[in-house]
Gaussian input, Z-matrix of N, CA and C with variables (Angstrom, degrees):
# hf/3-21g

backbone

0 1
 N
 C     1     B1
 C     2     B2     1     A1
 N     3     B3     2     A2     1     D1
 C     4     B4     3     A3     2     D2
 C     5     B5     4     A4     3     D3
 N     6     B6     5     A5     4     D4
 C     7     B7     6     A6     5     D5
 C     8     B8     7     A7     6     D6
 N     9     B9     8     A8     7     D7
 C    10    B10     9     A9     8     D8
 C    11    B11    10    A10     9     D9
 N    12    B12    11    A11    10    D10
 C    13    B13    12    A12    11    D11
 C    14    B14    13    A13    12    D12
 N    15    B15    14    A14    13    D13
 C    16    B16    15    A15    14    D14
 C    17    B17    16    A16    15    D15
 N    18    B18    17    A17    16    D16
 C    19    B19    18    A18    17    D17
 C    20    B20    19    A19    18    D18
 N    21    B21    20    A20    19    D19
 C    22    B22    21    A21    20    D20
 C    23    B23    22    A22    21    D21
 N    24    B24    23    A23    22    D22
 C    25    B25    24    A24    23    D23
 C    26    B26    25    A25    24    D24
 N    27    B27    26    A26    25    D25
 C    28    B28    27    A27    26    D26
 C    29    B29    28    A28    27    D27
 N    30    B30    29    A29    28    D28
 C    31    B31    30    A30    29    D29
 C    32    B32    31    A31    30    D30
 N    33    B33    32    A32    31    D31
 C    34    B34    33    A33    32    D32
 C    35    B35    34    A34    33    D33
 N    36    B36    35    A35    34    D34
 C    37    B37    36    A36    35    D35
 C    38    B38    37    A37    36    D36
 N    39    B39    38    A38    37    D37
 C    40    B40    39    A39    38    D38
 C    41    B41    40    A40    39    D39
 N    42    B42    41    A41    40    D40
 C    43    B43    42    A42    41    D41
 C    44    B44    43    A43    42    D42
 N    45    B45    44    A44    43    D43
 C    46    B46    45    A45    44    D44
 C    47    B47    46    A46    45    D45
 N    48    B48    47    A47    46    D46
 C    49    B49    48    A48    47    D47
 C    50    B50    49    A49    48    D48
 N    51    B51    50    A50    49    D49
 C    52    B52    51    A51    50    D50
 C    53    B53    52    A52    51    D51
 N    54    B54    53    A53    52    D52
 C    55    B55    54    A54    53    D53
 C    56    B56    55    A55    54    D54
 N    57    B57    56    A56    55    D55
 C    58    B58    57    A57    56    D56
 C    59    B59    58    A58    57    D57
 N    60    B60    59    A59    58    D58
 C    61    B61    60    A60    59    D59
 C    62    B62    61    A61    60    D60
 N    63    B63    62    A62    61    D61
 C    64    B64    63    A63    62    D62
 C    65    B65    64    A64    63    D63
 N    66    B66    65    A65    64    D64
 C    67    B67    66    A66    65    D65
 C    68    B68    67    A67    66    D66
 N    69    B69    68    A68    67    D67
 C    70    B70    69    A69    68    D68
 C    71    B71    70    A70    69    D69
 N    72    B72    71    A71    70    D70
 C    73    B73    72    A72    71    D71
 C    74    B74    73    A73    72    D72
 N    75    B75    74    A74    73    D73
 C    76    B76    75    A75    74    D74
 C    77    B77    76    A76    75    D75
 N    78    B78    77    A77    76    D76
 C    79    B79    78    A78    77    D77
 C    80    B80    79    A79    78    D78
 N    81    B81    80    A80    79    D79
 C    82    B82    81    A81    80    D80
 C    83    B83    82    A82    81    D81
 N    84    B84    83    A83    82    D82
 C    85    B85    84    A84    83    D83
 C    86    B86    85    A85    84    D84
 N    87    B87    86    A86    85    D85
 C    88    B88    87    A87    86    D86
 C    89    B89    88    A88    87    D87
 N    90    B90    89    A89    88    D88
 C    91    B91    90    A90    89    D89
 C    92    B92    91    A91    90    D90
 N    93    B93    92    A92    91    D91
 C    94    B94    93    A93    92    D92
 C    95    B95    94    A94    93    D93
 N    96    B96    95    A95    94    D94
 C    97    B97    96    A96    95    D95
 C    98    B98    97    A97    96    D96
 N    99    B99    98    A98    97    D97
 C   100   B100    99    A99    98    D98
 C   101   B101   100   A100    99    D99
 N   102   B102   101   A101   100   D100
 C   103   B103   102   A102   101   D101
 C   104   B104   103   A103   102   D102
 N   105   B105   104   A104   103   D103
 C   106   B106   105   A105   104   D104
 C   107   B107   106   A106   105   D105
 N   108   B108   107   A107   106   D106
 C   109   B109   108   A108   107   D107
 C   110   B110   109   A109   108   D108
 N   111   B111   110   A110   109   D109
 C   112   B112   111   A111   110   D110
 C   113   B113   112   A112   111   D111
 N   114   B114   113   A113   112   D112
 C   115   B115   114   A114   113   D113
 C   116   B116   115   A115   114   D114
 N   117   B117   116   A116   115   D115
 C   118   B118   117   A117   116   D116
 C   119   B119   118   A118   117   D117
 N   120   B120   119   A119   118   D118
 C   121   B121   120   A120   119   D119
 C   122   B122   121   A121   120   D120
 N   123   B123   122   A122   121   D121
 C   124   B124   123   A123   122   D122
 C   125   B125   124   A124   123   D123
 N   126   B126   125   A125   124   D124
 C   127   B127   126   A126   125   D125
 C   128   B128   127   A127   126   D126
 N   129   B129   128   A128   127   D127
 C   130   B130   129   A129   128   D128
 C   131   B131   130   A130   129   D129
 N   132   B132   131   A131   130   D130
 C   133   B133   132   A132   131   D131
 C   134   B134   133   A133   132   D132
 N   135   B135   134   A134   133   D133
 C   136   B136   135   A135   134   D134
 C   137   B137   136   A136   135   D135
 N   138   B138   137   A137   136   D136
 C   139   B139   138   A138   137   D137
 C   140   B140   139   A139   138   D138
 N   141   B141   140   A140   139   D139
 C   142   B142   141   A141   140   D140
 C   143   B143   142   A142   141   D141
 N   144   B144   143   A143   142   D142
 C   145   B145   144   A144   143   D143
 C   146   B146   145   A145   144   D144
 N   147   B147   146   A146   145   D145
 C   148   B148   147   A147   146   D146
 C   149   B149   148   A148   147   D147
 N   150   B150   149   A149   148   D148
 C   151   B151   150   A150   149   D149
 C   152   B152   151   A151   150   D150
 N   153   B153   152   A152   151   D151
 C   154   B154   153   A153   152   D152
 C   155   B155   154   A154   153   D153
 N   156   B156   155   A155   154   D154
 C   157   B157   156   A156   155   D155
 C   158   B158   157   A157   156   D156
 N   159   B159   158   A158   157   D157
 C   160   B160   159   A159   158   D158
 C   161   B161   160   A160   159   D159
 N   162   B162   161   A161   160   D160
 C   163   B163   162   A162   161   D161
 C   164   B164   163   A163   162   D162
 N   165   B165   164   A164   163   D163
 C   166   B166   165   A165   164   D164
 C   167   B167   166   A166   165   D165
 N   168   B168   167   A167   166   D166
 C   169   B169   168   A168   167   D167
 C   170   B170   169   A169   168   D168
 N   171   B171   170   A170   169   D169
 C   172   B172   171   A171   170   D170
 C   173   B173   172   A172   171   D171
 N   174   B174   173   A173   172   D172
 C   175   B175   174   A174   173   D173
 C   176   B176   175   A175   174   D174
 N   177   B177   176   A176   175   D175
 C   178   B178   177   A177   176   D176
 C   179   B179   178   A178   177   D177
 N   180   B180   179   A179   178   D178
 C   181   B181   180   A180   179   D179
 C   182   B182   181   A181   180   D180
 N   183   B183   182   A182   181   D181
 C   184   B184   183   A183   182   D182
 C   185   B185   184   A184   183   D183
 N   186   B186   185   A185   184   D184
 C   187   B187   186   A186   185   D185
 C   188   B188   187   A187   186   D186
 N   189   B189   188   A188   187   D187
 C   190   B190   189   A189   188   D188
 C   191   B191   190   A190   189   D189
 N   192   B192   191   A191   190   D190
 C   193   B193   192   A192   191   D191
 C   194   B194   193   A193   192   D192
 N   195   B195   194   A194   193   D193
 C   196   B196   195   A195   194   D194
 C   197   B197   196   A196   195   D195
 N   198   B198   197   A197   196   D196
 C   199   B199   198   A198   197   D197
 C   200   B200   199   A199   198   D198
 N   201   B201   200   A200   199   D199
 C   202   B202   201   A201   200   D200
 C   203   B203   202   A202   201   D201
 N   204   B204   203   A203   202   D202
 C   205   B205   204   A204   203   D203
 C   206   B206   205   A205   204   D204
 N   207   B207   206   A206   205   D205
 C   208   B208   207   A207   206   D206
 C   209   B209   208   A208   207   D207
 N   210   B210   209   A209   208   D208
 C   211   B211   210   A210   209   D209
 C   212   B212   211   A211   210   D210
 N   213   B213   212   A212   211   D211
 C   214   B214   213   A213   212   D212
 C   215   B215   214   A214   213   D213
 N   216   B216   215   A215   214   D214
 C   217   B217   216   A216   215   D215
 C   218   B218   217   A217   216   D216
 N   219   B219   218   A218   217   D217
 C   220   B220   219   A219   218   D218
 C   221   B221   220   A220   219   D219
 N   222   B222   221   A221   220   D220
 C   223   B223   222   A222   221   D221
 C   224   B224   223   A223   222   D222
 N   225   B225   224   A224   223   D223
 C   226   B226   225   A225   224   D224
 C   227   B227   226   A226   225   D225
 N   228   B228   227   A227   226   D226
 C   229   B229   228   A228   227   D227
 C   230   B230   229   A229   228   D228
 N   231   B231   230   A230   229   D229
 C   232   B232   231   A231   230   D230
 C   233   B233   232   A232   231   D231
 N   234   B234   233   A233   232   D232
 C   235   B235   234   A234   233   D233
 C   236   B236   235   A235   234   D234
 N   237   B237   236   A236   235   D235
 C   238   B238   237   A237   236   D236
 C   239   B239   238   A238   237   D237
 N   240   B240   239   A239   238   D238
 C   241   B241   240   A240   239   D239
 C   242   B242   241   A241   240   D240
 N   243   B243   242   A242   241   D241
 C   244   B244   243   A243   242   D242
 C   245   B245   244   A244   243   D243
 N   246   B246   245   A245   244   D244
 C   247   B247   246   A246   245   D245
 C   248   B248   247   A247   246   D246
 N   249   B249   248   A248   247   D247
 C   250   B250   249   A249   248   D248
 C   251   B251   250   A250   249   D249
 N   252   B252   251   A251   250   D250
 C   253   B253   252   A252   251   D251
 C   254   B254   253   A253   252   D252
 N   255   B255   254   A254   253   D253
 C   256   B256   255   A255   254   D254
 C   257   B257   256   A256   255   D255
 N   258   B258   257   A257   256   D256
 C   259   B259   258   A258   257   D257
 C   260   B260   259   A259   258   D258
 N   261   B261   260   A260   259   D259
 C   262   B262   261   A261   260   D260
 C   263   B263   262   A262   261   D261
 N   264   B264   263   A263   262   D262
 C   265   B265   264   A264   263   D263
 C   266   B266   265   A265   264   D264
 N   267   B267   266   A266   265   D265
 C   268   B268   267   A267   266   D266
 C   269   B269   268   A268   267   D267
 N   270   B270   269   A269   268   D268
 C   271   B271   270   A270   269   D269
 C   272   B272   271   A271   270   D270
 N   273   B273   272   A272   271   D271
 C   274   B274   273   A273   272   D272
 C   275   B275   274   A274   273   D273
 N   276   B276   275   A275   274   D274
 C   277   B277   276   A276   275   D275
 C   278   B278   277   A277   276   D276
 N   279   B279   278   A278   277   D277
 C   280   B280   279   A279   278   D278
 C   281   B281   280   A280   279   D279
 N   282   B282   281   A281   280   D280
 C   283   B283   282   A282   281   D281
 C   284   B284   283   A283   282   D282
 N   285   B285   284   A284   283   D283
 C   286   B286   285   A285   284   D284
 C   287   B287   286   A286   285   D285
 N   288   B288   287   A287   286   D286
 C   289   B289   288   A288   287   D287
 C   290   B290   289   A289   288   D288
 N   291   B291   290   A290   289   D289
 C   292   B292   291   A291   290   D290
 C   293   B293   292   A292   291   D291
 N   294   B294   293   A293   292   D292
 C   295   B295   294   A294   293   D293
 C   296   B296   295   A295   294   D294
 N   297   B297   296   A296   295   D295
 C   298   B298   297   A297   296   D296
 C   299   B299   298   A298   297   D297
 N   300   B300   299   A299   298   D298
 C   301   B301   300   A300   299   D299
 C   302   B302   301   A301   300   D300
 N   303   B303   302   A302   301   D301
 C   304   B304   303   A303   302   D302
 C   305   B305   304   A304   303   D303
 N   306   B306   305   A305   304   D304
 C   307   B307   306   A306   305   D305
 C   308   B308   307   A307   306   D306
 N   309   B309   308   A308   307   D307
 C   310   B310   309   A309   308   D308
 C   311   B311   310   A310   309   D309
 N   312   B312   311   A311   310   D310
 C   313   B313   312   A312   311   D311
 C   314   B314   313   A313   312   D312
 N   315   B315   314   A314   313   D313
 C   316   B316   315   A315   314   D314
 C   317   B317   316   A316   315   D315
 N   318   B318   317   A317   316   D316
 C   319   B319   318   A318   317   D317
 C   320   B320   319   A319   318   D318
 N   321   B321   320   A320   319   D319
 C   322   B322   321   A321   320   D320
 C   323   B323   322   A322   321   D321
 N   324   B324   323   A323   322   D322
 C   325   B325   324   A324   323   D323
 C   326   B326   325   A325   324   D324
 N   327   B327   326   A326   325   D325
 C   328   B328   327   A327   326   D326
 C   329   B329   328   A328   327   D327
 N   330   B330   329   A329   328   D328
 C   331   B331   330   A330   329   D329
 C   332   B332   331   A331   330   D330
 N   333   B333   332   A332   331   D331
 C   334   B334   333   A333   332   D332
 C   335   B335   334   A334   333   D333
 N   336   B336   335   A335   334   D334
 C   337   B337   336   A336   335   D335
 C   338   B338   337   A337   336   D336

   B1=1.4378
   B2=1.5341
   B3=1.3536
   B4=1.4624
   B5=1.5252
   B6=1.3247
   B7=1.4638
   B8=1.5227
   B9=1.3016
   B10=1.4581
   B11=1.5322
   B12=1.3258
   B13=1.4590
   B14=1.5261
   B15=1.3179
   B16=1.4581
   B17=1.5309
   B18=1.3258
   B19=1.4529
   B20=1.5239
   B21=1.3240
   B22=1.4587
   B23=1.5256
   B24=1.3371
   B25=1.4588
   B26=1.5174
   B27=1.3222
   B28=1.4602
   B29=1.5178
   B30=1.3498
   B31=1.4581
   B32=1.5226
   B33=1.3263
   B34=1.4538
   B35=1.5195
   B36=1.3482
   B37=1.4589
   B38=1.5243
   B39=1.3132
   B40=1.4627
   B41=1.5251
   B42=1.3254
   B43=1.4560
   B44=1.5121
   B45=1.3189
   B46=1.4618
   B47=1.5233
   B48=1.3143
   B49=1.4632
   B50=1.5254
   B51=1.3114
   B52=1.4633
   B53=1.5273
   B54=1.3169
   B55=1.4676
   B56=1.5223
   B57=1.3300
   B58=1.4641
   B59=1.5217
   B60=1.3249
   B61=1.4564
   B62=1.5197
   B63=1.3470
   B64=1.4573
   B65=1.5196
   B66=1.3145
   B67=1.4668
   B68=1.5279
   B69=1.3331
   B70=1.4646
   B71=1.5208
   B72=1.3319
   B73=1.4655
   B74=1.5252
   B75=1.3251
   B76=1.4570
   B77=1.5113
   B78=1.3372
   B79=1.4629
   B80=1.5199
   B81=1.3084
   B82=1.4640
   B83=1.5095
   B84=1.3060
   B85=1.4571
   B86=1.5214
   B87=1.3424
   B88=1.4575
   B89=1.5228
   B90=1.3130
   B91=1.4616
   B92=1.5311
   B93=1.3229
   B94=1.4564
   B95=1.5149
   B96=1.3285
   B97=1.4575
   B98=1.5183
   B99=1.3318
   B100=1.4558
   B101=1.5257
   B102=1.3154
   B103=1.4636
   B104=1.5286
   B105=1.3375
   B106=1.4626
   B107=1.5248
   B108=1.3313
   B109=1.4692
   B110=1.5214
   B111=1.3243
   B112=1.4607
   B113=1.5283
   B114=1.3304
   B115=1.4575
   B116=1.5224
   B117=1.3271
   B118=1.4544
   B119=1.5273
   B120=1.3221
   B121=1.4562
   B122=1.5158
   B123=1.3345
   B124=1.4620
   B125=1.5106
   B126=1.2960
   B127=1.4663
   B128=1.5202
   B129=1.3228
   B130=1.4617
   B131=1.5296
   B132=1.3161
   B133=1.4602
   B134=1.5237
   B135=1.3275
   B136=1.4539
   B137=1.5250
   B138=1.3043
   B139=1.4596
   B140=1.5333
   B141=1.3328
   B142=1.4506
   B143=1.5261
   B144=1.3293
   B145=1.4541
   B146=1.5198
   B147=1.3165
   B148=1.4505
   B149=1.5277
   B150=1.3503
   B151=1.4645
   B152=1.5257
   B153=1.3403
   B154=1.4629
   B155=1.5126
   B156=1.3213
   B157=1.4638
   B158=1.5259
   B159=1.3196
   B160=1.4678
   B161=1.5257
   B162=1.3351
   B163=1.4651
   B164=1.5219
   B165=1.3215
   B166=1.4645
   B167=1.5299
   B168=1.3302
   B169=1.4676
   B170=1.5281
   B171=1.3221
   B172=1.4630
   B173=1.5212
   B174=1.3333
   B175=1.4671
   B176=1.5227
   B177=1.3255
   B178=1.4646
   B179=1.5234
   B180=1.3240
   B181=1.4549
   B182=1.5285
   B183=1.3142
   B184=1.4625
   B185=1.5220
   B186=1.3303
   B187=1.4652
   B188=1.5183
   B189=1.3276
   B190=1.4615
   B191=1.5318
   B192=1.3332
   B193=1.4564
   B194=1.5266
   B195=1.3265
   B196=1.4646
   B197=1.5157
   B198=1.3216
   B199=1.4621
   B200=1.5200
   B201=1.3192
   B202=1.4561
   B203=1.5239
   B204=1.3411
   B205=1.4675
   B206=1.5270
   B207=1.3065
   B208=1.4538
   B209=1.5265
   B210=1.3251
   B211=1.4634
   B212=1.5271
   B213=1.3440
   B214=1.4610
   B215=1.5274
   B216=1.3171
   B217=1.4705
   B218=1.5276
   B219=1.3235
   B220=1.4552
   B221=1.5282
   B222=1.3476
   B223=1.4563
   B224=1.5196
   B225=1.3235
   B226=1.4664
   B227=1.5204
   B228=1.3383
   B229=1.4628
   B230=1.5161
   B231=1.3214
   B232=1.4624
   B233=1.5193
   B234=1.3310
   B235=1.4609
   B236=1.5239
   B237=1.3222
   B238=1.4612
   B239=1.5142
   B240=1.3422
   B241=1.4605
   B242=1.5208
   B243=1.2927
   B244=1.4537
   B245=1.5166
   B246=1.3174
   B247=1.4587
   B248=1.5225
   B249=1.3206
   B250=1.4576
   B251=1.5226
   B252=1.3261
   B253=1.4559
   B254=1.5122
   B255=1.3409
   B256=1.4593
   B257=1.5164
   B258=1.3249
   B259=1.4543
   B260=1.5190
   B261=1.3258
   B262=1.4566
   B263=1.5190
   B264=1.3152
   B265=1.4533
   B266=1.5152
   B267=1.3057
   B268=1.4589
   B269=1.5119
   B270=1.3093
   B271=1.4605
   B272=1.5167
   B273=1.3226
   B274=1.4521
   B275=1.5052
   B276=1.2922
   B277=1.4541
   B278=1.5240
   B279=1.3096
   B280=1.4525
   B281=1.5264
   B282=1.3210
   B283=1.4519
   B284=1.5227
   B285=1.3291
   B286=1.4609
   B287=1.5216
   B288=1.3204
   B289=1.4522
   B290=1.5151
   B291=1.3199
   B292=1.4592
   B293=1.5179
   B294=1.3252
   B295=1.4732
   B296=1.5232
   B297=1.3056
   B298=1.4585
   B299=1.5209
   B300=1.3370
   B301=1.4617
   B302=1.5266
   B303=1.3007
   B304=1.4608
   B305=1.5181
   B306=1.3219
   B307=1.4532
   B308=1.5202
   B309=1.3209
   B310=1.4667
   B311=1.5224
   B312=1.3337
   B313=1.4596
   B314=1.5271
   B315=1.3385
   B316=1.4759
   B317=1.5272
   B318=1.3130
   B319=1.4621
   B320=1.5263
   B321=1.2733
   B322=1.4635
   B323=1.4997
   B324=1.3042
   B325=1.4696
   B326=1.5288
   B327=1.3439
   B328=1.4509
   B329=1.4971
   B330=1.3332
   B331=1.4628
   B332=1.5142
   B333=1.3495
   B334=1.4604
   B335=1.5133
   B336=1.3118
   B337=1.4632
   B338=1.5001
   A1=109.05
   A2=118.02
   A3=119.69
   A4=111.59
   A5=114.99
   A6=120.36
   A7=110.34
   A8=115.85
   A9=121.53
   A10=108.82
   A11=116.35
   A12=121.17
   A13=109.99
   A14=115.74
   A15=122.37
   A16=106.13
   A17=116.10
   A18=121.57
   A19=109.74
   A20=115.54
   A21=121.07
   A22=106.34
   A23=116.24
   A24=121.91
   A25=108.25
   A26=115.88
   A27=121.31
   A28=108.11
   A29=115.83
   A30=119.82
   A31=110.16
   A32=115.44
   A33=121.96
   A34=108.54
   A35=116.04
   A36=121.70
   A37=108.03
   A38=117.23
   A39=124.12
   A40=112.37
   A41=115.86
   A42=121.20
   A43=115.77
   A44=118.03
   A45=121.67
   A46=109.04
   A47=116.05
   A48=121.39
   A49=108.25
   A50=115.40
   A51=122.51
   A52=107.81
   A53=115.12
   A54=121.74
   A55=106.73
   A56=116.10
   A57=121.08
   A58=109.37
   A59=115.05
   A60=121.89
   A61=108.59
   A62=116.18
   A63=120.87
   A64=109.28
   A65=115.17
   A66=120.68
   A67=112.13
   A68=117.15
   A69=120.37
   A70=110.53
   A71=115.74
   A72=122.77
   A73=106.76
   A74=115.32
   A75=122.13
   A76=110.45
   A77=117.19
   A78=119.30
   A79=110.28
   A80=117.75
   A81=121.81
   A82=114.20
   A83=114.57
   A84=120.89
   A85=111.63
   A86=117.84
   A87=121.63
   A88=108.54
   A89=116.72
   A90=120.74
   A91=110.69
   A92=116.31
   A93=121.52
   A94=114.51
   A95=117.76
   A96=121.42
   A97=110.83
   A98=115.78
   A99=123.36
   A100=106.27
   A101=116.08
   A102=121.53
   A103=108.82
   A104=116.36
   A105=120.12
   A106=108.48
   A107=115.33
   A108=121.68
   A109=109.40
   A110=114.14
   A111=123.07
   A112=111.31
   A113=115.02
   A114=120.13
   A115=109.67
   A116=116.53
   A117=122.69
   A118=108.37
   A119=116.36
   A120=122.05
   A121=109.02
   A122=116.88
   A123=122.22
   A124=111.64
   A125=115.64
   A126=122.09
   A127=110.68
   A128=116.42
   A129=121.45
   A130=111.68
   A131=117.19
   A132=119.30
   A133=112.36
   A134=117.72
   A135=119.37
   A136=110.24
   A137=115.32
   A138=120.76
   A139=110.47
   A140=117.34
   A141=121.99
   A142=109.01
   A143=116.12
   A144=121.38
   A145=109.67
   A146=116.57
   A147=122.27
   A148=108.13
   A149=118.90
   A150=120.27
   A151=113.06
   A152=117.25
   A153=120.57
   A154=111.99
   A155=116.02
   A156=119.71
   A157=110.87
   A158=117.30
   A159=120.03
   A160=110.97
   A161=116.28
   A162=121.02
   A163=111.51
   A164=116.75
   A165=119.92
   A166=110.62
   A167=116.24
   A168=120.27
   A169=110.39
   A170=116.98
   A171=119.43
   A172=111.52
   A173=117.31
   A174=120.57
   A175=111.92
   A176=117.03
   A177=121.20
   A178=112.95
   A179=117.85
   A180=121.19
   A181=110.37
   A182=116.66
   A183=121.97
   A184=114.10
   A185=118.33
   A186=121.69
   A187=108.77
   A188=115.89
   A189=121.20
   A190=110.41
   A191=116.13
   A192=121.73
   A193=108.00
   A194=117.36
   A195=121.85
   A196=109.03
   A197=114.85
   A198=121.75
   A199=107.44
   A200=116.54
   A201=122.04
   A202=108.97
   A203=117.96
   A204=119.22
   A205=109.59
   A206=115.94
   A207=122.05
   A208=112.25
   A209=117.28
   A210=120.22
   A211=113.34
   A212=118.66
   A213=119.87
   A214=112.20
   A215=117.76
   A216=121.35
   A217=108.85
   A218=115.88
   A219=121.38
   A220=111.69
   A221=115.09
   A222=118.50
   A223=110.15
   A224=115.74
   A225=122.37
   A226=106.93
   A227=116.22
   A228=121.60
   A229=109.41
   A230=116.44
   A231=119.91
   A232=105.87
   A233=116.88
   A234=121.45
   A235=110.41
   A236=116.06
   A237=120.34
   A238=112.44
   A239=116.35
   A240=118.52
   A241=109.71
   A242=114.61
   A243=122.69
   A244=111.24
   A245=115.94
   A246=121.79
   A247=109.13
   A248=115.82
   A249=121.74
   A250=109.31
   A251=117.03
   A252=121.45
   A253=108.69
   A254=116.31
   A255=118.37
   A256=111.92
   A257=114.58
   A258=123.10
   A259=105.70
   A260=116.91
   A261=120.04
   A262=109.66
   A263=115.82
   A264=119.67
   A265=109.24
   A266=114.89
   A267=121.35
   A268=108.50
   A269=117.90
   A270=122.87
   A271=109.55
   A272=116.33
   A273=120.81
   A274=110.56
   A275=115.22
   A276=119.23
   A277=109.62
   A278=116.28
   A279=119.84
   A280=111.89
   A281=117.60
   A282=122.26
   A283=108.09
   A284=115.91
   A285=120.99
   A286=110.05
   A287=115.60
   A288=120.45
   A289=109.07
   A290=115.49
   A291=120.11
   A292=108.49
   A293=118.08
   A294=119.04
   A295=111.20
   A296=115.42
   A297=121.69
   A298=108.59
   A299=117.35
   A300=117.98
   A301=110.47
   A302=115.13
   A303=120.95
   A304=106.97
   A305=115.21
   A306=120.10
   A307=110.16
   A308=117.12
   A309=119.34
   A310=109.52
   A311=117.79
   A312=119.83
   A313=109.26
   A314=116.42
   A315=118.53
   A316=111.40
   A317=114.61
   A318=119.97
   A319=107.83
   A320=115.16
   A321=118.33
   A322=111.63
   A323=114.76
   A324=120.31
   A325=113.08
   A326=117.69
   A327=120.42
   A328=114.10
   A329=119.05
   A330=120.93
   A331=110.16
   A332=115.50
   A333=120.48
   A334=109.26
   A335=115.36
   A336=118.81
   A337=109.46
   D1=129.08
   D2=-177.60
   D3=-68.78
   D4=152.00
   D5=179.39
   D6=-68.85
   D7=146.71
   D8=178.16
   D9=-79.05
   D10=130.21
   D11=-179.38
   D12=-92.18
   D13=138.62
   D14=173.77
   D15=-127.55
   D16=132.22
   D17=179.75
   D18=-116.48
   D19=134.09
   D20=173.03
   D21=-96.91
   D22=120.91
   D23=-177.75
   D24=-114.86
   D25=124.51
   D26=176.70
   D27=-113.79
   D28=128.97
   D29=179.41
   D30=-147.00
   D31=160.71
   D32=-179.56
   D33=-100.90
   D34=133.35
   D35=177.68
   D36=-143.58
   D37=117.10
   D38=177.36
   D39=51.11
   D40=48.16
   D41=175.48
   D42=77.49
   D43=9.14
   D44=178.98
   D45=-124.88
   D46=151.84
   D47=177.76
   D48=-99.81
   D49=122.35
   D50=178.39
   D51=-100.55
   D52=137.03
   D53=174.91
   D54=-125.94
   D55=111.69
   D56=-178.39
   D57=-126.59
   D58=161.92
   D59=178.25
   D60=-118.12
   D61=134.76
   D62=-177.04
   D63=-139.55
   D64=153.92
   D65=177.84
   D66=-87.46
   D67=-24.46
   D68=-179.35
   D69=-130.89
   D70=131.01
   D71=175.10
   D72=-132.61
   D73=132.20
   D74=-173.59
   D75=-140.83
   D76=161.72
   D77=173.22
   D78=-76.62
   D79=-13.48
   D80=171.65
   D81=77.08
   D82=171.48
   D83=-178.90
   D84=-94.46
   D85=-10.88
   D86=176.07
   D87=-95.26
   D88=124.29
   D89=-178.35
   D90=-62.15
   D91=131.96
   D92=177.91
   D93=86.49
   D94=9.71
   D95=-178.68
   D96=-127.29
   D97=146.74
   D98=172.38
   D99=-101.15
   D100=134.61
   D101=-178.00
   D102=-104.85
   D103=127.31
   D104=175.42
   D105=-120.23
   D106=137.50
   D107=-178.32
   D108=-132.88
   D109=162.42
   D110=176.51
   D111=53.10
   D112=62.28
   D113=177.00
   D114=-63.09
   D115=142.44
   D116=-175.74
   D117=-117.49
   D118=128.44
   D119=177.50
   D120=-124.29
   D121=165.20
   D122=179.46
   D123=-63.68
   D124=158.01
   D125=178.90
   D126=-75.47
   D127=146.94
   D128=177.80
   D129=-88.86
   D130=11.47
   D131=-177.09
   D132=-77.82
   D133=-12.73
   D134=179.84
   D135=-84.26
   D136=156.47
   D137=-178.81
   D138=-76.19
   D139=-39.50
   D140=-178.29
   D141=-88.64
   D142=124.72
   D143=179.42
   D144=-107.41
   D145=140.28
   D146=177.10
   D147=-88.09
   D148=115.18
   D149=-177.26
   D150=-62.89
   D151=-31.29
   D152=177.59
   D153=-65.02
   D154=-43.98
   D155=179.16
   D156=-70.48
   D157=-36.00
   D158=177.41
   D159=-63.26
   D160=-36.45
   D161=178.88
   D162=-64.11
   D163=-47.85
   D164=-179.13
   D165=-70.25
   D166=-32.73
   D167=178.22
   D168=-65.38
   D169=-41.99
   D170=179.09
   D171=-69.60
   D172=-31.50
   D173=177.82
   D174=-66.14
   D175=-35.60
   D176=-178.90
   D177=-100.25
   D178=10.96
   D179=179.99
   D180=-63.34
   D181=130.64
   D182=179.59
   D183=82.04
   D184=0.31
   D185=179.90
   D186=-85.08
   D187=122.40
   D188=179.10
   D189=-84.82
   D190=-40.16
   D191=-174.89
   D192=-150.54
   D193=139.63
   D194=176.83
   D195=-119.16
   D196=141.61
   D197=175.34
   D198=-111.16
   D199=118.89
   D200=-178.64
   D201=-106.05
   D202=131.88
   D203=176.14
   D204=-59.66
   D205=137.04
   D206=-175.88
   D207=-54.71
   D208=-40.18
   D209=-177.02
   D210=-75.08
   D211=-9.10
   D212=177.96
   D213=-93.83
   D214=-11.74
   D215=-178.67
   D216=-79.09
   D217=124.42
   D218=178.74
   D219=-89.27
   D220=-40.21
   D221=-173.00
   D222=-165.85
   D223=145.76
   D224=172.40
   D225=-131.27
   D226=121.90
   D227=179.88
   D228=-121.27
   D229=139.31
   D230=169.12
   D231=-89.75
   D232=121.79
   D233=-175.16
   D234=-116.35
   D235=161.43
   D236=-179.52
   D237=-78.12
   D238=-34.07
   D239=178.41
   D240=-144.62
   D241=159.55
   D242=-176.73
   D243=-72.85
   D244=142.58
   D245=174.19
   D246=-109.12
   D247=-158.09
   D248=-178.96
   D249=-96.01
   D250=124.07
   D251=174.80
   D252=-70.75
   D253=144.01
   D254=-178.50
   D255=-157.33
   D256=163.39
   D257=173.33
   D258=-120.68
   D259=127.21
   D260=178.69
   D261=-128.96
   D262=160.31
   D263=179.80
   D264=-77.23
   D265=148.81
   D266=179.97
   D267=-79.75
   D268=114.36
   D269=-176.32
   D270=-103.41
   D271=62.49
   D272=179.25
   D273=-114.55
   D274=-164.59
   D275=178.11
   D276=-77.04
   D277=176.44
   D278=179.89
   D279=-85.56
   D280=8.69
   D281=177.54
   D282=-98.60
   D283=121.40
   D284=-179.80
   D285=-97.29
   D286=149.08
   D287=176.98
   D288=-72.15
   D289=132.29
   D290=177.03
   D291=-73.17
   D292=135.91
   D293=-179.82
   D294=-58.10
   D295=129.68
   D296=-178.42
   D297=-98.23
   D298=122.03
   D299=178.11
   D300=-69.95
   D301=140.33
   D302=178.71
   D303=-113.66
   D304=118.11
   D305=-178.29
   D306=-111.56
   D307=140.19
   D308=176.76
   D309=-70.96
   D310=156.27
   D311=177.23
   D312=-63.20
   D313=147.96
   D314=-178.36
   D315=-64.51
   D316=141.06
   D317=178.29
   D318=-80.26
   D319=148.10
   D320=178.91
   D321=147.94
   D322=-163.76
   D323=-175.30
   D324=-86.45
   D325=-4.90
   D326=177.26
   D327=89.98
   D328=-6.18
   D329=179.87
   D330=-87.09
   D331=146.82
   D332=178.50
   D333=-84.26
   D334=147.67
   D335=179.82
   D336=-115.48

């Protein structure tokens, strides 16, 4: 039986860094987007609950699949086991990256004119 893959995905959304765990990560069918499916959160069987993880869990409740803009993804790691999902503040400089347009390659025969 093949090993179960878990991916840690870090991305920026509205000035915050999101760290989530998913079982499936794909380049997706939408150009310029990364597709993440089957988000994994901690079990509720423990007595102590992490309010940060509960917040992100409620934000993604009922979400089957998320499409993340390619330029917002900071990192994708394949990990051996799941960690704690969280939202943290972006502790960078006051200079923001200007959105970079992503254009598909031109359709045609490939010859220059």
